N, C-alpha and C positions, 0 to 999 in steps of 0.2 A: 827109512823114508816111506811114507804111505804110497802104495802103488795106485795108479789111476788107469782106467781103461778108456781108450778113445772109442766112442761109439760112432759108427758110420751109418748114415741113412742115405742110401743111393736112390736117386730118382730112377724110374724105370727106363732102361736104355733101349730095349728092343723096339725097333720101329713099328712092329706090328702091334705090340701092346700099347705103344704111345699114342695110337689113334684115339681121338676124343671127339665127342659129339659137338656140333657147333653150339648148341644151347649151353654147353659147359664152359666154353671159352669166349663166348660173345653174348651180347644182349641186343635186342631189337631196338633200334633208335626210336626214342619217344616213349618207350615202355620201361619204366624205372621205378625204384622205390622212393617213396615220399616220407618225410619225417613229420610226425605230429607231436604236439606238446601241450600240456595243460597243468594248471595249478589247482589243487583241491585239498580236501580234508579226509583223513581216515578216523573212524570212531571205533569204540568197543575195546580199547586197550585197557589192560589191567594195571593201570598206574604207571605205564611205561611211556606215556606220551610226552608232549612238549611241556615245559614248565612256563611260569609266568614271564620268564626272561625272554621267551620267544614272542615278542610283541606282535609279529605278523600273524601268529596263530590265534592270539586273543582277538585281534581285529577281524580276522576271517570268521571266527565263531560268532562274534557279535553281528557281523553283516549277514551271515546265514540265518541267524535267529530272527533278525528284523524282517527277512523275507517271509517268515512264518508268522509275523505279527507279534513277536516276543521281544521285549526290551529288557536287557540285563545290564546293570552298571558294570563297567570294566573292572572296578576294584573288587567286585564280588565273584568274578569269574575264575574258576580253576580248571585247567585244561589237561590234567594228567592222563585223561582217557582219550584225548584227541591229539592228533599230530598233523602238521602241515606237510604236504608231499608234492613232489613234481611227478607228473605222469608223462611217459614217453612211449612212442610206438613207431614202428616202421611198417608201412603198408605199400602195396603195389598201386600205381596210379590207375590200374584197370579195375580196382575193386568197386563194386556197385553198392548203392544204398541197401541196407538190410543185412549186409555181410558183417560177420564178427571177426575180430582179430585180437591177438594177445597184446597186453600192455605191461609196462614195467613201472613200478611204484617205488620212489626213493624218498627217504626222509630229508627234510630241509632244516628242521630245528634241532633241539637237544634231546629228542626222544631216545630212549635206550633200546627199544625194540618195537617192531610193527607186527609181532606175532598176534594172531587172533583178531586183527583189525578188518574193518570193512570200509572200502572207498565209497564216499558219497558221490552222487552224480556230478561229473566234471566234464565240461566241454573241452574238446581237443581241436586245436587250430593248426594250420600249416604255416609255412614261412611267410605267406602273404597276410597272415592274421585272420584269415577266414576260417570259421568253424566248420569242420567236416564230420566230426564224430563225437560220440558221448562215451564216457568210461564210468563203470560202476561195478562193484562186486567185492567178494571176500579176497583178501590178500594172502597168497601163499608164499612163505619165506623160506621153507625148507630147512629150518633150524630152530634153535631156542636160546634164550638168554635169561637165566634165573638168578636173581640176587636175593640175599637175606639181609635182615636188619643188622646182623652182626658184621656185615661187610663181605661175607662169602659170595662167590659168584661162579656159576657154571654156564658156559656158553658153547654152542656148536654152530659153526658156519656164520654167515653174516646175516643179521636179522634186521638191518635198516634198509634193505632193498628186497622187494618181492615182486611176484608176477601175478597177474590175473588172467588165466587162460580164457580166451574168448571174452575178455572183459570189456572190449571196445566194440561199439556198434557204429557202422558207417551211416551217416545221415544224408550227405551230399556227395556226388561223384567228384573226384579230383580232376579227371580228364573227361571232357565232354566229347561225345561221338565215338567213332571207331577208328581203326587204323586206316590211314589214307593209302589206297593201293598205288597211287602215283608217287608216293614218297616213303618207300620202305628202305630201310638201311640197317646194316649190322655194324656194331662197334665192338672191337676186341677188348676184353678185360685188361689184357696186357699187350700194348702195341708192339708189333713185331712184323717187319716186312716179309720175312720168309713164311710165317704163319698166315699172314694176310693173302699172300700169293697162293698158298695151298687151299685156303678157303674159296677163293675165286675159282680156281681150277676145279675143285670138287663140286661146287654148285653148277658150274657150266657143264660138267660131265653128266650131272643128274638131270638137268632141265634143258640143256641146250646152250650153245654159244650165245653170248650177249645177255644172259640172264643176270650175271654178276659182273660188276665193274669196280675196281679199286679206285677210291677217291682220295685217300690219304694213307698214312702209315697205320691207321687203325680202323678205317671205315670202309664198308663195301656198300655200293648202291645196288639195289635189287630191282630188276624190271620184271614184272609179271609176264610169264609166257603167254602167247596168244591163245585165247580160248580158256584161260584159267580164271574162272569166276568165283570159285570157292577159296577165298583167301585164308580161311582157317585151316583147311586141309593142306593148302600149299605151304603155309608157315610150319605146320606140324612135320611135313616131309623135310623141309629145309633144316629145321632144328635137329633132326635125327641123323643128318649126314655126318659121317665120321671124317675127320681131318687130321693130318699129321701136324702136330703142334711143335713148334721150335721155340727155343728161348736162349738167352745169352748165358754163357758159362758163369756160374756163381757158386761161391762157397759161403755158407752161413755157419758161424761159430757161436755157440752158447757158452759164455765164460763160466756160468754158474754150474753147468752140468758136464762140461767137457764134450758136448755133442758136436759132431761135425756133419753138416748136411750139405750134400753136393749133388749137382745134376750132371747131365752129359756134357761133353766137350771140354771138361776141365782137364788141363794137362800141366805137367811140371817139367821144366827144362832141366838139363844136367846140372846138378848142384851138390855140394857137400855141406852137411849140417853138423856143426859142432855145438854141443850143449853141456853146460855145467851149471850147478846151482850153488849159491852162497846163502846159507841160512844163518841168520843172526837172531838170537833169542835172549831175553832177559827174564830171569825167574826171581820171584820174591819169596824169601823165607822168613817167617815171623820169629823174632828172637826176644826172649824175656830175660832181662838182667835183674837178678835177685841179690840185694845187698846182704852182706854178712850179718850175723846175729849181733845185736847191741851196737850196730854201727850208725844208727839213726839215719841211714840212707833210705831211699824210696825205690820201690820196684818200678822199673821202666820197661817200656815195650817199643820195639822199632822193627822195621823191615830191612832185612839184609838182601840187597840186590846183587845177583850173580849173573854176569853176562857170559854167553857162550857163543862160539862161532864154529860152524860146521861147513867145511868146503868139500863138495863132492868132486870126484874126478871127472874131467871133461870127456864126454863120449862123442864119437863122430860116426856118421853114416853117409854113404855116397848114394845118390839117386841118379839113375840113368835117364836119358832123355825120353820124352813122351810118356813118362810114368803118370798113371792116374792117381787121384787123391786117395783111393782105397789102399794102394800100395804104400803111399807116403804114411798114412795113418798106421799101417802095420809096422812100419819102420819106427815110428815115434813110440809105439807101444813098447818096442824093445828098449828104448831109452828110459822108459818109466817116467815120463814127464807128467807134470800136473796140468790141470786145465789152464792155469795162467801161463804156463810155459808153452802150451799149444798155441795160444793166441799170439804170443811173442814170435814163435817160429813161423807161423803163417804170415804174420805181418812182415817179417824179415824176408820171406820168400817173395812176397809181393813187391817190396821195396827193391829187391835184387833183380826184379824182372823175370824171375823163374816161374811165377804162378800166373798162368794165362786165364784169369777169371776175376770177376768182381768179388771183393771180400766184404762180407757183411758181418759185423759183430753185434750180438744181442746183449 
């Protein structure tokens, strides 16, 4: 039986190393990322664009040419050097007009590659439909897709999605004005009462009692200290404060790789694990039946199916109380279990109430 190694990735347990900056575990209320989207055309493709079957591409090209005063019959239009694409971007709502940002370009039609293409000027709008930016520029796909007339093909990476670094330009601000000093708040990326309490205590220790006040399980209300007029300097100091971050006990299992990822506080109660595998396989052997000479028979071909069953001896291990997952994984390595067996064992531990952690299977 093929041996598998259980890989353990442990979250940092040391309380000193586990301290993290507030800016890494929370965001300022009202300051967030906004999604922009647009529809456009890329040109300059070497015959790898959309075909006539992509009717929306044909209509888009005709509409674009009309804006330039050119009228082309739809029946005469060939679009293999053009492709319809969707443009997406994620920007901060603090970004100001004139700033540039990266955009992602993705094919919509039946194009085979966007390599070598250039995105034509495309408006980018927000969720409210308002246009905030413009996108344009050469598309970088980081790969290639080469086909020959004889049907041969060589491809590397995905060539139907690309990026344009700094290809987006902001035209209008998403958020008007600046941060309201009377309404400053912090929101944890992962709500947790223990972490929230640590954040409040750390801020009050830095700026004085009453500066921070917990309002919910994930939000902290910030009151500017008396005499603090420079809000930018204050927020910079606040974001740099280090806080002890806590989290619920969790075990994440990747069935494809056999990787076990676990954080702190994961414990195993006293338990005995017995494991055995039953492997059933059916192999096919080609058999050719050749008739004797002058028998007027015909040569026949068929597959001979041979089933086999392999039963491995059951192995057992005993785990003492309060054992961590790292020790459990070491024990499972001795059983030489497969990734699928690992999943089954941890699920059984959870069902038996022996695993004190949330189990997540990828």
